[in-house]
C-alpha positions in Angstrom: 0.1 0.0 0.1 1.4 3.5 -1.0 0.8 6.1 1.6 2.1 9.9 1.8 5.2 10.8 3.6 3.7 13.2 6.1 0.9 10.8 7.0 3.6 7.8 7.2 5.7 10.0 9.7 2.8 10.9 11.8 1.4 7.3 11.8 4.9 5.8 12.9 5.9 8.5 15.1 9.0 9.6 13.5 10.0 13.0 12.2 9.8 13.6 8.3 13.6 14.2 8.2 14.2 11.0 9.8 12.3 9.3 6.7 14.3 11.6 4.2 17.3 10.2 5.9 16.4 6.6 5.2 15.5 7.7 1.8 18.8 9.0 1.0 20.9 6.4 3.0 18.8 3.1 2.9 15.8 3.0 0.3 15.5 2.7 -3.4 13.3 5.2 -5.4 10.8 3.0 -7.4 10.9 0.3 -4.6 10.6 1.9 -1.1 9.0 5.0 -2.3 7.9 7.0 -5.2 7.6 10.5 -6.1 4.4 11.5 -7.8 4.4 15.4 -8.7 5.7 16.9 -5.5 4.3 14.0 -3.4 6.4 11.3 -1.9 4.5 8.1 -1.4 6.0 5.3 0.9 5.4 1.7 0.0 4.4 0.3 3.5 5.1 -3.2 2.4 8.4 -2.4 1.2 9.2 -0.7 4.6 8.1 -3.7 6.5 10.5 -5.7 4.7 13.4 -3.4 5.2 12.8 -2.7 8.9 12.5 -6.6 9.4 15.8 -7.0 7.8 17.4 -4.1 9.7 16.3 -5.7 12.8 17.6 -8.9 11.8 21.2 -7.4 11.0 21.1 -5.6 14.3 20.4 -8.6 16.3 23.2 -10.6 14.4 25.6 -7.8 15.1 24.7 -7.8 18.9 25.0 -11.5 18.8 28.6 -11.4 17.5 29.5 -8.7 19.7 28.4 -10.6 22.9 30.5 -13.6 22.0 
């Protein structure tokens, strides 16, 4: 599902600037987000996949550091 960046930010409790940072550093235009005119739309399904993968990587790093 596609959702406007501003609504996505308010629904998830993060700043729009945080989302912009994710877009610049981690997301792929045309996969995680789309720009239609002057509106940025976030693909919520792709976000879910990205956040799950990020969490798994974080858990793996933590596990390696503890050993």
